C-alpha positions in Angstrom: 0.0 0.0 0.0 1.3 3.5 -0.8 2.6 5.6 1.9 0.1 8.4 0.9 -2.7 6.0 2.0 -1.4 5.8 5.6 -3.2 7.9 8.2 -1.8 9.6 11.2 -3.3 8.8 14.6 -3.7 11.1 17.6 -3.8 9.6 21.0 -4.8 11.6 24.1 -5.2 10.6 27.8 -5.9 12.2 31.1 -6.3 10.5 34.5 -9.3 12.5 35.5 -11.6 15.2 34.4 -10.6 18.7 35.6 -11.8 21.1 32.8 -8.4 22.8 32.8 -4.8 22.3 32.0 -3.8 19.6 29.6 -7.4 18.6 28.6 -8.2 16.0 26.0 -9.2 18.7 23.5 -6.0 20.8 24.1 -3.9 17.6 23.5 -5.7 16.7 20.3 -5.6 20.4 18.9 -1.8 20.6 19.6 -1.3 17.3 17.9 -3.2 18.4 14.8 -1.2 21.6 14.7 2.0 19.5 14.8 0.9 17.2 12.0 -0.3 20.2 9.9 3.0 22.0 10.2 5.2 19.0 9.5 3.0 16.9 7.2 0.3 19.1 5.7 -3.2 20.3 6.7 -4.9 17.5 4.8 -3.3 14.8 6.9 -4.0 16.7 10.0 -7.7 16.8 9.2 -7.9 13.2 8.3 -6.1 12.1 11.4 -7.9 9.4 13.5 -8.4 10.4 17.2 -8.5 8.1 20.2 -9.1 9.4 23.6 -9.1 7.9 27.2 -10.3 10.1 30.0 -10.2 8.9 33.6 -7.5 6.3 33.1 -4.1 6.1 34.7 -0.8 5.9 32.8 0.5 3.1 35.1 -0.5 0.4 32.5 -2.0 0.0 29.1 -5.3 -1.3 30.2 -7.4 1.5 28.6 -10.4 0.9 26.3 -9.5 3.4 23.5 -5.8 2.5 23.6 -6.7 -1.2 23.1 -9.0 -0.2 20.3 -6.3 1.9 18.6 -3.8 -1.1 18.7 -6.5 -3.4 17.4 -7.3 -1.0 14.5 -3.6 -0.7 13.7 -3.7 -4.4 12.6 -6.1 -3.6 9.8 -5.7 0.1 9.1 -2.4 1.4 7.7 -1.1 4.0 10.2 1.8 6.3 9.4 2.5 7.4 13.0 0.9 7.7 16.4 1.2 11.3 17.7 0.8 12.2 21.4 1.1 15.5 23.2 3.6 14.1 25.8 5.4 10.8 26.4 3.6 9.9 29.7 0.2 10.1 27.9 1.0 6.7 26.5 2.6 5.0 29.5 4.7 5.8 32.6 5.9 2.1 32.7 9.2 1.6 30.9 8.5 -2.2 30.3 5.1 -1.4 28.7 6.6 1.5 26.8 9.6 -0.5 25.4 7.2 -3.3 24.2 5.0 -0.8 22.5 7.8 0.9 20.6 9.0 -2.5 19.5 5.6 -3.5 18.4 5.1 -0.3 16.4 8.5 -0.7 14.9 7.6 -4.2 13.6 4.5 -2.7 12.0 6.5 0.2 10.5 4.4 2.7 12.5 6.3 5.8 13.8 5.7 7.3 17.2 5.9 11.1 17.9 5.8 13.0 21.2 5.5 16.7 20.4 6.2 18.0 23.8 9.7 16.2 24.1 10.2 16.5 20.2 10.8 12.8 19.9 10.3 11.0 16.6 11.0 7.3 16.3 11.7 7.6 12.6 15.2 8.5 13.5 17.8 6.5 15.6 18.5 9.4 17.9 14.8 10.0 18.5 14.4 6.4 19.5 17.3 6.5 21.9 16.1 9.8 23.5 12.6 8.4 23.9 13.8 5.4 25.9 15.8 7.7 28.2 12.8 9.9 28.7 10.6 6.9 29.4 13.0 5.8 32.2 12.5 9.2 33.9 8.7 8.9 33.4 8.7 5.5 35.3 11.0 7.0 37.9 8.5 9.8 38.5 5.6 7.1 38.8 7.6 5.0 41.3 8.6 8.2 43.3 4.9 9.1 43.5 4.0 5.6 44.7 6.7 5.7 47.4 5.5 9.1 48.5 2.0 7.7 48.9 3.4 4.9 50.9 5.2 7.2 53.2 2.1 9.2 53.7 0.3 6.0 54.5 2.9 5.1 57.1 2.3 8.4 58.9 -1.5 8.1 58.7 -1.3 4.6 60.1 0.0 5.9 63.3 -3.3 7.6 63.9 -5.3 4.4 63.4 -7.8 6.2 61.2 -10.1 4.8 58.5 -8.8 6.1 55.1 -11.9 5.5 53.1 -13.3 2.9 50.8 -15.8 0.0 51.4 -16.1 -0.6 55.1 -15.7 -4.3 56.3 -18.8 -6.2 57.4 -19.7 -5.1 60.9 -18.5 -1.6 60.7 -19.4 1.8 59.2 -17.3 4.9 58.8 -17.8 7.7 61.5 -16.4 11.3 61.2 -14.6 12.5 64.2 -13.5 16.1 64.9 -10.8 17.5 67.2 -9.2 20.8 67.9 -5.5 21.3 67.5 -3.2 23.4 69.8 -3.5 26.3 67.3 -7.2 26.3 67.4 -7.8 24.6 64.1 -10.7 21.9 63.8 -9.5 18.8 62.1 -11.7 16.0 60.9 -10.9 12.3 60.5 -12.7 9.0 60.0 -12.8 5.8 62.2 -14.8 2.7 62.1 -18.0 2.4 64.2 -19.7 -1.0 65.0 -23.0 -2.0 63.5 -24.3 -4.3 66.2 -26.4 -6.8 64.0 -23.6 -7.2 61.6 -20.9 -7.6 64.2 -23.0 -10.4 65.8 -23.1 -12.1 62.4 -19.3 -11.8 62.2 -18.9 -13.4 65.6 -21.2 -16.2 64.5 -19.0 -16.9 61.4 -15.9 -17.1 63.5 -17.6 -19.4 66.1 -19.0 -21.7 63.5 -15.7 -22.0 61.8 -13.9 -22.7 65.0 -16.6 -25.4 65.9 -16.6 -27.1 62.4 -13.2 -26.2 60.9 -14.9 -26.0 57.5 -15.8 -23.1 55.2 -18.3 -25.4 53.6 -20.2 -26.0 56.8 -20.2 -22.3 57.7 -21.5 -21.6 54.3 -24.2 -24.3 54.7 -25.2 -22.8 58.1 -25.5 -19.2 56.6 -27.7 -20.5 53.7 -29.9 -22.4 56.1 -30.4 -19.4 58.4 -31.0 -17.2 55.3 -28.2 -14.9 56.3 -27.4 -12.3 53.7 -24.6 -9.8 53.0 -25.2 -6.1 53.4 -26.0 -6.0 49.7 -28.7 -8.6 50.1 -26.7 -11.4 48.5 -26.0 -14.9 49.8 -22.6 -15.4 51.3 -20.0 -17.4 49.4 -17.0 -19.2 50.7 -14.8 -16.5 49.3 -16.7 -13.9 51.2 -16.6 -16.0 54.4 -12.8 -16.5 54.1 -12.4 -12.7 53.5 -14.1 -12.0 56.9 -12.2 -14.7 58.7 -8.8 -13.5 57.4 -9.4 -9.7 58.0 -7.3 -8.4 60.9 -9.7 -5.5 61.4 -11.7 -7.8 63.8 -8.7 -8.8 65.9 -8.5 -7.2 69.4 -5.1 -5.6 70.0 -4.0 -7.7 72.9 -0.8 -9.5 73.8 -1.4 -12.4 71.5 -2.0 -10.0 68.6 1.2 -8.1 69.3 3.3 -11.3 69.4 1.8 -12.5 66.1 2.2 -9.2 64.3 5.7 -8.3 65.7 6.8 -11.8 64.6 5.4 -11.6 61.1 6.6 -9.7 58.1 4.3 -6.7 58.3 5.5 -3.1 59.0 4.1 -2.6 62.5 3.7 1.2 63.4 2.4 0.8 67.0 4.4 -0.1 70.0 3.3 -2.7 72.7 1.8 0.0 75.0 -1.0 0.6 72.4 -2.2 -3.0 72.4 -4.7 -2.3 75.2 -7.0 -5.4 74.7 -9.8 -3.1 73.5 -9.2 -1.6 70.1 -9.0 -3.5 66.8 -6.2 -3.7 64.1 -5.9 -1.6 61.0 -4.0 -3.1 58.1 -3.2 -0.6 55.3 -2.1 -1.5 51.8 -3.5 -5.0 52.4 -5.4 -5.2 49.2 -4.5 -4.5 45.5 -7.6 -2.9 43.9 -7.9 -2.8 40.1 -10.8 -1.5 38.0 -12.9 -4.4 36.6 -10.9 -7.1 38.5 -11.3 -8.8 41.8 -9.4 -7.4 44.8 -6.3 -9.3 45.5 -4.6 -9.7 48.9 -1.0 -8.4 48.9 1.8 -10.3 50.5 2.1 -9.6 54.4 5.5 -7.8 53.9 3.7 -5.0 52.0 1.1 -4.5 54.8 1.3 -1.4 57.1 -0.2 -2.2 60.4 -1.2 -0.3 63.5 -3.8 -0.2 66.3 -6.9 1.3 65.0 -9.4 3.7 66.6 -12.3 1.1 66.5 -13.1 -1.6 68.9 -12.0 -5.2 68.1 -14.3 -8.2 68.5 -12.3 -11.3 68.2 -9.5 -12.1 70.7 -6.0 -12.2 69.2 -5.4 -15.9 70.1 -8.6 -16.8 68.6 -7.9 -14.9 65.4 -4.4 -16.4 65.0 -5.9 -19.9 65.5 -8.4 -19.2 62.7 -5.5 -18.2 60.4 -3.6 -21.5 61.1 -6.9 -23.5 60.5 -7.4 -21.6 57.1 -3.7 -22.4 56.2 -4.2 -26.1 57.0 -7.4 -26.3 55.0 -5.6 -25.2 51.8 -4.4 -28.7 51.3 -7.9 -30.0 51.6 -9.6 -27.3 49.5 -12.5 -27.8 47.2 -11.6 -29.8 44.1 -13.3 -29.7 40.8 -15.5 -32.8 39.9 -13.5 -35.7 38.5 -15.9 -36.2 35.6 -14.2 -35.5 32.3 -17.3 -36.4 30.3 -19.9 -33.7 31.4 -20.5 -31.3 28.4 -22.8 -28.7 30.1 -20.7 -27.3 32.9 -21.2 -23.5 32.9 -24.2 -23.6 30.6 -26.7 -25.5 32.8 -28.8 -23.5 35.2 -31.3 -24.4 37.9 -34.9 -23.3 36.9 -35.9 -22.9 40.6 -33.1 -20.7 42.0 -31.2 -19.7 38.9 -27.9 -21.1 40.2 -25.4 -23.2 38.3 -25.9 -27.0 38.1 -22.6 -28.8 38.2 -21.7 -32.5 37.4 -21.2 -35.1 40.2 -19.7 -38.4 39.1 -21.0 -41.7 40.8 -19.2 -45.1 41.1 -21.7 -46.9 39.0 -21.6 -47.4 35.2 -24.3 -46.8 32.5 -25.7 -49.7 30.3 -23.0 -48.6 27.7 -20.3 -49.1 30.2 -19.6 -45.3 30.7 -19.2 -43.6 34.1 -22.6 -42.3 35.3 -22.9 -38.7 36.5 -25.6 -36.4 37.4 -26.2 -32.6 37.4 -27.1 -31.1 40.7 -27.9 -27.5 41.8 -24.9 -25.9 43.6 -27.2 -24.0 45.9 -29.1 -27.3 46.7 -25.8 -28.9 47.5 -24.4 -26.0 49.6 -27.6 -25.6 51.7 -28.3 -29.3 51.9 -31.6 -28.8 50.3 -32.7 -26.0 52.6 -32.6 -23.1 49.9 -33.3 -25.1 46.9 -34.7 -28.6 46.2 -34.4 -29.0 42.5 -34.4 -32.6 41.3 -31.1 -33.9 39.8 -30.8 -34.4 36.1 -29.3 -37.5 34.6 -26.0 -36.1 33.1 -25.4 -38.9 30.6 -29.0 -38.7 29.3 -29.1 -34.9 29.1 -25.8 -34.6 27.3 -26.9 -37.2 24.8 -30.1 -35.4 24.0 -28.1 -32.1 23.6 -25.7 -33.7 21.1 -28.7 -35.2 19.2 -30.1 -31.7 18.9 -26.7 -30.4 17.7 -26.6 -33.0 15.0 -30.1 -32.1 13.9 -29.1 -28.4 13.6 -26.2 -29.5 11.4 -28.6 -31.5 9.1 -31.1 -28.6 9.0 -28.7 -25.9 8.9 -30.7 -23.7 6.4 -33.4 -22.7 8.8 -31.0 -22.1 11.7 -28.6 -20.1 9.5 -31.6 -18.0 8.4 -32.3 -17.3 12.1 -28.7 -16.3 12.6 -28.6 -14.1 9.6 -31.7 -12.3 10.8 -30.3 -11.7 14.2 -27.0 -10.4 12.6 -29.1 -8.1 10.6 -30.7 -6.7 13.7 -27.4 -6.4 15.4 -25.9 -4.5 12.4 -28.8 -2.0 12.6 -28.3 -1.6 16.4 -24.6 -1.0 15.7 -25.5 2.0 13.3 -27.8 3.4 15.9 -25.1 3.1 18.6 -22.6 4.8 16.4 -24.9 7.7 15.8 -25.5 8.1 19.5 -21.8 7.9 20.3 -21.1 10.6 17.7 -23.8 12.8 19.2 -22.5 12.3 22.8 -19.0 13.1 21.8 -20.2 16.4 20.2 -22.2 17.2 23.3 -19.2 16.6 25.6 -17.0 18.9 23.4 -19.7 21.6 23.6 -20.0 21.1 27.3 -16.2 21.4 28.0 -16.1 24.4 25.7 -18.8 26.0 27.9 -16.8 25.1 31.0 -13.7 26.8 29.7 -15.7 30.0 29.0 -17.1 29.8 32.5 -13.6 29.3 34.0 -12.5 32.5 32.1 -15.5 34.5 33.4 -14.7 33.2 37.0 -11.2 34.6 36.7 -12.5 38.0 35.7 -15.2 37.8 38.4 -13.0 36.7 41.3 -14.2 38.2 44.6 -17.3 39.7 43.0 -21.0 38.9 43.6 -21.1 36.8 40.4 -18.5 34.4 41.6 -20.8 31.9 43.5 -23.3 31.8 40.6 -20.5 31.0 38.0 -19.1 28.2 40.4 -22.7 26.7 40.6 -22.9 26.7 36.7 -19.5 25.0 36.5 -20.6 22.3 39.0 -23.7 21.6 37.0 -21.7 21.4 33.6 -19.2 19.2 35.3 -22.0 16.9 36.4 -23.4 16.8 33.0 -20.0 15.9 31.5 -19.7 13.0 34.0 -23.2 11.8 33.0 -22.4 12.0 29.3 -19.1 10.2 29.8 -20.8 7.3 31.6 -23.4 6.9 28.9 -20.6 7.1 26.2 -18.7 4.3 28.0 -21.8 2.1 28.1 -22.6 2.6 24.4 -19.0 1.9 23.4 -19.1 -1.3 25.5 -22.3 -2.4 23.8 -20.8 -1.7 20.4 -17.8 -3.8 21.2 -20.0 -6.8 22.3 -22.1 -6.6 19.3 -19.3 -6.4 16.9 -17.9 -9.6 18.5 -21.4 -11.3 18.3 -21.6 -10.4 14.6 -18.2 -12.1 14.0 -19.3 -15.2 16.1 -22.4 -15.5 13.9 -20.3 -15.6 10.7 -18.2 -18.4 12.2 -21.2 -20.4 13.2 -22.8 -20.2 9.7 -19.6 -21.7 8.3 -19.6 -24.6 10.8 -23.2 -25.5 10.4 -22.9 -27.2 7.0 -20.3 -29.8 8.1 -20.9 -30.0 11.8 -23.5 -32.8 11.9 -21.2 -35.4 10.2 -18.0 -34.6 12.2 -19.3 -34.2 15.8 -19.3 -37.9 16.5 -15.6 -38.1 16.1 -14.8 -35.1 18.3 -13.2 -35.3 21.7 -14.8 -34.1 24.9 -13.2 -30.6 24.8 -14.1 -30.2 21.1 -17.7 -31.1 21.9 -17.9 -28.6 24.7 -16.6 -25.8 22.4 -19.0 -26.8 19.7 -22.0 -26.8 22.3 -21.0 -23.3 23.3 -21.0 -22.2 19.6 -24.6 -23.1 19.2 -26.1 -22.9 22.6 -26.5 -19.9 25.0 -27.8 -21.7 28.0 -29.8 -24.6 29.2 -32.3 -24.4 32.1 -33.5 -27.5 34.0 -36.9 -27.3 35.6 -36.9 -30.7 37.2 -38.8 -32.3 34.3 -37.5 -30.8 31.1 -34.3 -29.0 29.9 -35.0 -25.8 28.0 -32.3 -25.1 25.5 -31.8 -21.5 24.3 -30.0 -21.6 21.0 -27.8 -18.8 19.6 -29.6 -16.7 17.0 -33.1 -17.6 18.4 -35.2 -16.2 21.3 -37.2 -19.5 21.6 -36.1 -22.4 23.6 -36.3 -26.1 22.9 -37.5 -28.5 25.6 -35.9 -32.0 26.1 -37.4 -34.9 28.0 -36.5 -38.6 28.2 -38.3 -39.6 25.0 -37.8 -36.8 22.4 -39.3 -37.3 18.9 -37.1 -39.2 16.5 -37.0 -36.4 13.9 -35.8 -33.4 15.9 -35.2 -34.3 19.5 -37.9 -31.7 20.6 -40.6 -32.8 22.9 -44.0 -33.1 21.1 -46.7 -30.7 22.3 -48.2 -32.2 25.4 -45.7 -34.9 25.8 -43.3 -34.1 28.7 -41.7 -37.0 30.4 -39.3 -36.7 33.4 -35.6 -36.9 32.8 -33.9 -37.0 36.1 -32.0 -39.3 38.5 -34.8 -39.0 41.1 -37.4 -40.7 38.9 -37.8 -44.3 38.1 
């Protein structure tokens, strides 16, 4: 492809919305001016723009950045232009990989603030040097935050975030020696929740089993503060949280002998207050929180009351550690095909396979599907009848073969669904464009108000201008949230359209080849055709890809299609004769 066909790309990023300084719009405009002055106004006008607002430069996990790199595989880019080097990344490892990746695709990288251009050897060398300093700045900021956390830990205050079960945040004020009023937060007990926490500890000490504690909470209908059922993961999180431990002699011996940074001396362990562990969790957007190694914890005595004696809490940690070797293991069955697709029609939970010691008439290991909630609660919260796994999987495979033979009708359904999705994508694109225009207009209005505020500083109009700026800021945040939602929907539907194309290609030959496939191949094939299967105790309702209707299976499906004839529903379950 000719060089003239290549397009320039502008990438901009800002960690949070402020309405001033190096805003997204300012970065884009400066990059356009650079392209126009060096490569011509036409290329500047045709430049593609990708912008991430509200994302850190600590890594490359940003939606528009990922989209840009994906588009680079199918669209010829001449160069990626940024206002400043750290708009791309402050991580030297990520940055080096990125430059190497762009180099292999013959895409240049230009940073206009530092005047770096990877089209020359000196530009590449200087860019690596600058990225080292960018990472140094990031690590220095991280270390400064950690130093501040060490100082704050000495006060035992609550630094914010989601409070642990049993506590809520309470604001406390005090007057300093110079007469200033200072506010801080500490944890305050919620009596009902604290009693539940004590019950969880007591039941675990009695039984030594997370499973039995889980069963007890299900039987007693105990719910989390969000109204959800407890899971073993949540129970373990409560049992391992040092916030409940009373700061007594046993707690001091445990903590002083461990690898944590302890910022309270023995005199503060008064047998009343609880323990605060800062920097204990790693919290990442869109991912589950992860517990950091103990050597990274910053620990002190908190301003709240503890509830679990130190010796008891330490014993619980030892029991949890011993239980790791006897942790829950996945079912041994390697033949079950519907794991992750089969749902209980009564409670909506997953149904999982459980293998027995007996064999079927064909000499295969027999297994059943049972509701996970039923098993966890010992039938107290759900009592759905088990399904014969061998029988149900067999009927599902018969239906898949039938789909392969009668692929014309099913392909037509898929094509119709794809047409609907394509129309929805066009609507989404139009809305996205409109939202971006509204956001640009809104930010321009904010800039004008900020200029007016500068001129009206100290005057009677100042509070009214501030109020308008706040309203415009809220509107920008609302528009940004809606924009993110639409972009996520568009990405999912683009993927769905691609999946439909692949399914149509598979349909013509699938029926003949499925019999010779292995278990993993059969599982993958089932997921290509089936969205989910719902078991109601009598029949399995199968929801196919590309169709809103379900197909119902029983023990004696019709020979032609595997679909139960109208009025003919026969039980298919282990519990029946």
